LUMKOL-319608 format. One record per atom (N, C-alpha, C): x, y, z; residue in one letter. Coordinates in steps of 0.1 Angstrom, whole numbers, plus 5000, padded with zeros to 4 digits. Layout:
BEGIN
XYZa...
***
This chain:
BEGIN
651147753264m651347873255m652447953262m653448003253s654548073258s654148223262s655048283269h654848423272h654648513260h655348493250d655248573238d653948553231d653548423231e652348393224e651148453232e651248453244t650248513253t650148663250t651248723249g651248873247g650648903233g651048813223r650448843210r648948823209r648448723216a647048703217a646348813224a646948863234t646348973242t646249103233t647349133226a647349243217a646349233206a646249113200t645249083189t643849113195t643549063207y642149073213y641849223215y642849303220s642649443223s642349513210s643149473199a642849543187a641449513181a641049383184f639649353179f638649433187f638849453200r637949523208r637849673204r638949733200r638949873196r638149873182r638349773174h637649773161h636149773163h635749683172v634349663174v633749793180v634449853189t633949973196t633850083186t634850103177n634850203167n633750183157n633450053154a632350023145a630950053150a630750033164k629450063170k629150213172k630250293173r630050433176r629250503164r629450483152p628650553141p627250503142p626950373145t625650323146t624850393157t625550403169e624950463181e624650613177e625650673170s625450813167s624250833157s624150733148a623050743138a621650723145a621750623155n620450593162n620050723170n621050783177s620750903184s620251013176s620751023164s620351123154s618851103150s618650973147r617250943143r616250963154r616650933166t615750963178t615451103179t616551183178t616351333179t615451383168t615651333156e614751373144e613351343147e613051213152r611751173155r611151263166r611851303176a611351383187a611051523182a611951573173l611651703167l610451703158l610251593151s609151573142s607851573150s607851493161r606651493170r606351633176r607451703180r607251833185r606651933175r607151923163g606652003152g605151973149g604751843149s603351813147s602451863158s602951853170l602151903181l601952053180l603052123176l602952273175l601952303164l601952233153v601052253142v599552233147v599352123154a598052093159a597552193168a598452243178l598052343187l597652473180l598452503169s598252623161s596852613155s596552493149g595252473143g594052493153g594252433165i593152453175i592952593179i594052663181a593952813184a593252883173a593552853160g592852923149g591352893149g591052763152l589652723152l588852793163l589452803175a588852873186a588553013183a589553083176s589453223173s588253243163s588153143153a587153153143a585753143150a585653043159c584353023166c583953153174c584953213181r584653333189r584153443179r584753453168s584353563158s582953533153s582653403151r581353373146r580253393157r580553363169d579553383180d579353533182d580453613181n580253753183n579353813172n579553763160a578753813148a577353773150a577053653155r575653613157r575053693168r575753723179a575253803190a574853943185a575753993177s575454133171s574254133163s574154023154s572954013145s571653993153s571753913163g570553883171g570054013178g570954083184a570554213191a569954303181a570454313169g569854403159g568454353155g568254223154s566854173151s565854203162s566254193174i565454223185i565054373185i566054453183a565754593183a564754633172a564954563160r563954593149r562554553153r562454433159d561154383163d560554473173d561254523183d560754613192d560254743186d561054793176s560654913169s559354893161s559254783155s558054753147s556854753156s556954683168a555854673177a555454813182a556454893185g556155023190g555355113179g555755093167a555155173156a553655123155a553454993156t552054943155t551154993166t551754983178a550955033190a550755183190a551755253185g551655403186g550855473176g550955433163g550255523154g549555453142g549755323140g549055263129g547655233132g546955173122p545555133124p545455033135p544455043143a544354953155a543754823151a543154803139v542554683135v543654573134v543554453141p544554353139p544654303125p545854253121t545954203107t546154053107t546153993119t546353843120t544953773118t545053643118a543753573116a542953563128a543553583140a542853573153a541953703155a540853693161p540053803164p540653893174p540254023175a540754113185a540454053199a541354083208t541154033222t541054143232t540954263227q540854383236q539554453233q538654483242p537454563239p537854703234p537154743224g537354883219g538554883209g539154773205a540254773196a539754813182a540254923177g539854963163g538655053164g538555143154t537355223153t536355163144t535155213144v534055163135v534555163121v535155273117a535655293103a536755183100a537655153109d538655053107d538054923104d537054883113w536454753111w535654743098w534954843095r534054843084r534854853070r536054893071a536954903060a537554773055a537454673064l538054543060l537254483048l538054423039t537454363027t537054223030t536354163021a535954023023a537153923024a538153953016d539353863017d540053883031d540054003036e540654023049e539853953060e538553953059w537653883068w537953733067w538053683055r538353543054r539653493061r540653583060r541853553067r541753553082r540753643087r540653653101r539753553108r538753503100l537753423106l537853273101l537153183108t537053053103t535953053092t535952943085a534952933074a533552943079a533252883091e531852893096e531553033101e532553093108q532353233112q532153323100q532853303090f532753393078f531353373072f530853253071e529553223065e528453293073e528553293086v527453353094v527653503096v528853543100l529053693102l529053773090l529653723079r529753813067r528753783056r528153663057e527253623046e525853593051e525553633064q524253623070q523753473070q524653383072g524253243074g523653213087g523153093089t522553053102t523052913106t523652893118e524052763122e522852683126e522952553125r521852463128r521552463143r520252453146a519852463160a520452353168a520752383181f521252283191f522652233187f523352303179t524752263175t525752363180t525352483184g526352583187g526852563201g527952643205a528652623217a527852683229a526952783227y526452853238y524952843240y524252763232w522752763234w522352713248w523252623253n522852563267n523952613277n524552723274n525652773284n524952853295n525252813307h524652883319h525652953328h526852963323e527853043331e527553193331e528053253341r528053403341r529153463334r528853563326g529953633318g529353723308g530153753298v529853843288v530053783274v529153803265y529253753251y529753863242y530853843236r531453943227r531253903212r531253993203c531253963189c532553883185c532353773178s533453693175s534253753163s533753863157g534453923147g535354033152g534854123160c535654233165c535854243180c535154153187d535354143202d534554253209d533654323203l532854413211l531854343220l531654393232e530754333241e529354353236e528554243235l527154263230l526054223239l526254113246f525254053255f525854013268f524954013279s525353963292s524553843295s525253753303s524553633308s523353663316s523353783322a522153823331a520853833323a521053853310d519853873301d519553753292d520253643295k520153523287k519053433293k518253373284f517253283289f517153163280f516453053285d516252933277d514952943269d515152963256s514052983247s513552853241s514352743243g513952613237g514152603222g514752703216t514852713202t516152643197t517152623206g518452573202g519452673198g519152803200w520052913198w520152993211w521353053214p521353143225p520353263224p519653283234s518553393234s518753483245s518553613242f518653723252f517453813251f517153883262t516053973262t516454113257t517754143257r518254273253r519854263251r520354363244p521854373243p522354433256p523654433257i524354483269i524254633270i524054693258a523854843257a523154863244a522254963243t521454983231t522355023219t523555073221d524355113209d525255003205d525154883210r526054773206r525454693195r524154703193i523454623182i522654713173i522754683160e521954753150e521054653144e519954693138q519054603131q518554663118q518154573110q517554613097q516554503092q515754533083t514754443078t515454333069t515054213071d515554093064d514354023057d514254033044d513153973036d513553843030d514653783034s515053653028s514153543032s514253433024h513553313027h512053323027h511453423020g510053443019g509353493031g510153563040m509553613052m510253743056m509553823064s510153953068s510553943083s511853963086r512353953100r513254073102r513554093115d514454203119d515854143122d516754163112e518054113114e518854203123e519754143132v520554223141v522054183138v522854293139h524254273137h525054363146h526354333148c527254413156c527354553151c527254653160a527254793156a528654833152a529654763155r530954813151r531454753138r531454623137c531954553124c530854513115c529554523119r528454483112r528354333109r528954253118g528954113117g527554063121g526953983112h525553923115h525553843128h524553873136q524353803148q523153703148q522053753143g520853673142g519653753139g518553733147h517353813145h516653833158h515853943159v515153973171v513653953168v512953893178f511553873177f510853923189f509553943188d508754003199d507953903207d508553793209d507953683216d508753643229d509553733234g510353713245g509753733258g510453703269p509853723283p510053863287p509453893299a509654023305a511154043309a511654153310p510854283310p510754343296p511454293286t511354363273t510354303263t510054173265g509154103256g509854073243g511154083242l511954063230l512853933232l513053873220r513953753220r515053773209r516253803214y517353813205y517853673202y517553623191c517953483187c519353493180c520353443186i521753473182i522453343178i523353343168n524153233165n525353223174n525653103180s526753083188s528053123182s528153093169v529453113162v529753263160v528653343162s528853493161s529353553174s529453473184l529853513198l531153453203l531653523212r532853473220r532553493235r532353393243f531953403257f533253423265f533153523275v534153543284v533553533298v533953433306a533353413319a533853513329a532953543338g533353643349g532153713355g
***
């Protein structure tokens, strides 16, 4: 190849290189632009997500604060109601459970309770005996064979009625006592039911039927207070 031919070939190759380089630059520029767009798009999506998370956290804080305020108000109202009941309302409990404090409620409070109110307070068996003068079957009650030391309270109003110190084994199948814990805790009246005349005994406060008293007991009183277990609540001690 002559010198001139070599020169022309070199010039042609240089021109080709410039053409290729110029042709690649727009592509590289476009690629760079698309890369930048993708980066900006990702950054925008990240900012949107962070903004959403911040908004959600703010909403949760607002909800928690509202719940805390509502709970505090509810507790305050409950305390207020409890104070009103303890301070000035009737002392007679309104729940189904019997009173658990001696002396709770006045005689008038307890005697003012209606039959429906007693049904809500007592079990079916308690209601039948205490309020309808029923009798539990012998040897089936909880206390006929109880020998623990303690006090027997009325299961209707929780008034102390009998002491274990005055309890004896009568062999009848019912708890038997020679006397009440105090003379003013038990009242009695004539019971002419079932073709016989007996002395019925009941709680002096709520008039809940307890049983009957007979004159065949041991010394020192000679009396036998024959009482239904279901009419009593025993407190050991």
